[in-house]
C-alpha positions in Angstrom: 0.0 0.0 0.0 1.4 3.4 -0.9 1.7 5.4 2.4 2.1 8.7 0.5 -1.1 8.1 -1.5 -4.4 9.8 -1.0 -5.9 8.4 2.2 -9.4 8.4 0.8 -8.5 5.8 -1.9 -6.2 3.6 0.2 -8.3 0.5 0.6 -6.8 -2.7 2.0 -9.2 -4.9 -0.1 -11.4 -4.1 -3.0 -14.8 -5.5 -2.1 -16.6 -7.1 -5.1 -13.4 -7.3 -7.2 -13.6 -10.5 -9.2 -10.8 -9.9 -11.6 -8.8 -13.0 -10.6 -11.8 -15.2 -10.1 -11.6 -18.3 -12.3 -14.2 -20.8 -11.4 -15.2 -19.7 -7.9 -15.0 -23.1 -6.3 -12.8 -21.9 -3.5 -14.4 -18.4 -3.2 -16.9 -18.1 -0.4 -18.2 -14.9 -1.8 -18.9 -16.5 -5.2 -20.6 -19.5 -3.8 -22.7 -17.6 -1.1 -24.8 -15.4 -3.4 -26.2 -18.4 -5.3 -26.5 -20.4 -2.0 -28.6 -17.6 -0.5 -31.0 -17.8 -3.5 -31.3 -21.6 -3.2 -31.8 -21.4 0.5 -34.7 -18.9 0.1 -36.3 -21.2 -2.5 -36.1 -24.2 -0.2 -37.3 -22.3 2.8 -40.3 -21.1 0.8 -41.2 -24.6 -0.1 -41.3 -25.9 3.5 -42.4 -22.9 5.5 -41.4 -22.4 9.1 -38.4 -24.5 10.2 -36.4 -25.1 13.4 -32.8 -23.9 13.8 -31.5 -27.4 13.1 -33.7 -27.7 10.0 -32.5 -24.3 8.8 -28.9 -25.4 9.2 -29.6 -28.5 7.1 -31.3 -26.3 4.4 -28.4 -23.9 4.5 -25.8 -26.7 4.1 -27.9 -28.2 1.2 -28.0 -24.8 -0.5 -24.3 -24.3 -0.1 -23.5 -27.7 -1.4 -25.8 -27.3 -4.4 -24.2 -23.9 -5.2 -20.7 -25.4 -4.9 -21.7 -28.3 -7.1 -23.0 -25.9 -9.8 -19.7 -24.0 -9.7 -17.7 -27.3 -10.0 -19.9 -28.5 -12.9 -19.6 -25.1 -14.7 -15.8 -25.2 -14.4 -15.6 -28.8 -15.6 -17.8 -28.0 -18.5 -15.5 -25.1 -19.5 -12.1 -26.8 -18.8 -12.9 -30.5 -19.6 -12.5 -33.6 -17.5 -8.8 -33.9 -18.0 -6.0 -31.4 -17.4 -3.3 -30.4 -19.9 -1.2 -33.5 -19.0 -4.1 -35.8 -19.7 -4.8 -36.6 -16.1 -8.3 -36.5 -14.6 -9.2 -33.0 -13.3 -8.6 -32.6 -9.6 -12.1 -31.3 -9.1 -13.6 -34.6 -10.1 -12.7 -36.2 -6.7 -14.1 -33.1 -4.9 -17.3 -33.4 -7.0 -17.7 -37.1 -6.1 -17.4 -36.3 -2.4 -19.8 -33.4 -2.7 -22.3 -35.6 -4.5 -22.3 -38.0 -1.6 -22.8 -35.2 0.8 -25.7 -33.8 -1.3 -27.4 -37.2 -1.4 -27.4 -37.3 2.4 -28.6 -33.7 2.7 -31.4 -34.2 0.2 -32.5 -37.2 2.3 -32.6 -34.9 5.3 -34.5 -32.2 3.4 -37.0 -34.8 2.2 -37.7 -35.7 5.9 -38.3 -32.0 6.6 -40.8 -31.9 3.7 -42.5 -35.0 5.0 -42.7 -33.6 8.5 -44.3 -30.4 7.2 -46.8 -32.3 5.2 -47.7 -34.4 8.2 -48.1 -31.2 10.3 -50.3 -29.7 7.6 -52.4 -32.8 7.5 -52.8 -32.7 11.3 -54.0 -29.1 11.4 -54.7 -28.0 7.8 -56.6 -24.7 8.2 -55.0 -23.3 11.4 -52.5 -20.5 11.4 -48.8 -21.6 12.0 -48.5 -20.2 15.5 -52.1 -20.5 16.8 -52.6 -22.3 20.1 -55.2 -24.6 18.4 -52.7 -25.6 15.8 -50.0 -26.3 18.4 -52.4 -28.4 20.4 -53.4 -30.3 17.2 -49.7 -30.9 16.4 -49.0 -32.0 19.9 -51.8 -34.5 19.8 -50.7 -35.8 16.4 -47.1 -36.2 17.7 -48.4 -38.0 20.8 -50.5 -40.4 18.7 -47.4 -41.1 16.5 -45.3 -41.7 19.6 -47.9 -44.1 21.1 -48.0 -46.4 18.1 -45.3 -48.6 19.7 -46.0 -47.4 23.2 -46.3 -49.3 26.5 -49.9 -49.9 27.6 -49.1 -48.4 31.0 -48.1 -45.1 29.3 -51.4 -45.0 27.4 -53.4 -45.8 30.6 -51.7 -43.0 32.5 -52.5 -40.6 29.6 -56.2 -41.7 29.6 -56.2 -41.1 33.4 -55.4 -37.4 32.8 -58.0 -36.9 30.2 -56.4 -38.0 26.9 -58.5 -40.0 24.5 -56.8 -42.6 22.4 -57.2 -42.2 18.6 -59.7 -44.3 16.8 -58.2 -47.1 14.8 
């Protein structure tokens, strides 16, 4: 940095400068903007989520964004390098694909849980007490499917009515 330069234009880094960016696979800034878009789409599809579910969705969005960057680079540069060896990003892509498979399975579970919640209390607002009670009853009924008869008897004693089968 030029110490005798004009202090107004002495900037340690130039935010947004992408002059040296090649494929963006190792650039958090390049990956994050697309990951944010994907995360918003996923969140809109499932609605309200817990902190753990949000983290899963964030990781899924980031992995998807990274995979897009890797695929774009491999499309441009080919699958082999100048020496004829497989491109080094192919191994990273394979590992990322395994991670994505797992994360997509987790996301599918989130979607299924949201569908079950909607089925349990379809027309109630997300945070209404009636919806929360309906969801709690549905969760209790699911938990009691393989329950101990003593647990069910204790619940009946405090006023819970078992579901009709």
